N, C-alpha and C positions, 0 to 999 in steps of 0.2 A: 737716675744714675749717680748724680753728685751726692745725694743723701746716702746711698749705700757706700760710696767711696769714703765719705766722711766717717762713717761708723767703722769701716774696716781699716783704713789707713791713717786716721787722724787721732793720735794719742793725746793731743792737746785739745780739750773741750772749749778753750777760749778762742780757738781759731775758727774763722768762718771761711770755708773753702768753696770757691766757685770757679766755673769755667767761663769762657767768653761765648756769648750767644750771637752777637753781631757787632760790626765795627764800621759802619758806613759813614754816619754823621757824628760819630763818637763811639764809645765803647759801651756795650750793654752786656752785663754779666748774667749768668743763669738765674740769679735770685732777683733780677730786675734792677740792681744797682747800675747807675750810669755814670760815665765820665765824659764830659765834653768841655770845650773851651768857650770862653766868651771875651769879647772886646766891644766896648761901647764906641761905635764908630762916630767920628766927628764929621768927616767929609769924604775924602777920597783915599784914606789909608786903609790897609787891610792887615790884620794880625790874626793868625790862626794856627792850629795844629792840623797837619795834613794826614788824614786817614786813608787817602786814595791809594797808597802803595801797599797797604796791608792786605794780606790774603788769609784764607781759612787755615792754610798750612802754618802760618805764623803762630797760631794759637792752639793748634791741634795737640791735645793731651795735656795742656798746661792747666795748673790750678793756682789760683791766687788767694792769699789770705787777706780778706778785706776787713778783718776785725779792727784794723787801724789803717792809717795812710802810709805805713812803711813800705808798702809794695810799689810805691811811686817814687822815682828818683828824678830830680831835676838835672838836666845836662845844659850847662851854660853855653850859649851861642849855638845850641842845636835843637833841643826839644825836651821830651820826657822819656823815661824808660819805665816800663811795667815789669816788675820782678816777681816771677812766680815762685812757689815753694819747690818746684821741680823744673828741670829743663832749662831752656835758654830764656833770656829776657827779650822783650819786644820794645824796640825804640820807635818813637813817633816824632817826626821832625816838626818844628815850629817855624813859621815864616813870617816876615814882616816886610811890608811894602809901604813906605812912608817917606815923605819929603822932609821930615824933621820938624814940621810945624805943628803937627797934630799928636795926640796921645799915642804912646806905644805900648800902653798897658795891655797885658794878656793874662787872663785868669783861667785856672783849671777848676771846674765845678764837679764835685763828686756828690751825687745823690745816693747815699748808702741806704738801701731798702732794708737790709738786715738789721742795721743799727737805728733806723728811722731818723737819720740825721743828714744834713747837707753841709758840706765843707767847701770853702773857697780858698784856693791856694794861688798866690801871686807867682806867675811863671814868666814875667816880663823879660827876665834875662835869658829865657830859654827859647830864643828864636834867632834864626839866621836872617840877616838883613838883605833884602833885594831892593836896590834903589832904582 
């Protein structure tokens, strides 16, 4: 279905348009590209993006151009935003639980199957602190 849509509605051949396949432990796009978060835990701290409030309706009918990372926006003190080429954006909150002694680093990992590349983006500033 996405391939036919690309041919009919995509005048820009440099775009790679995909929908969302699943979103439970990260985002999986229809081409196999994945987005997830990573934090190297030291002890008792926890830093993560929360996918638990996302629903299928959040992504219904949306197409994302994954030919570059411009479809992802950082939101300081909140999380990230996925911006499709059509419709509404989808916001994913980030949370931090840390006593201040351990690392607060949070990264976004994008494994882009269409480009055969992996990208790591620092999103440390994109989390709400829970003390």
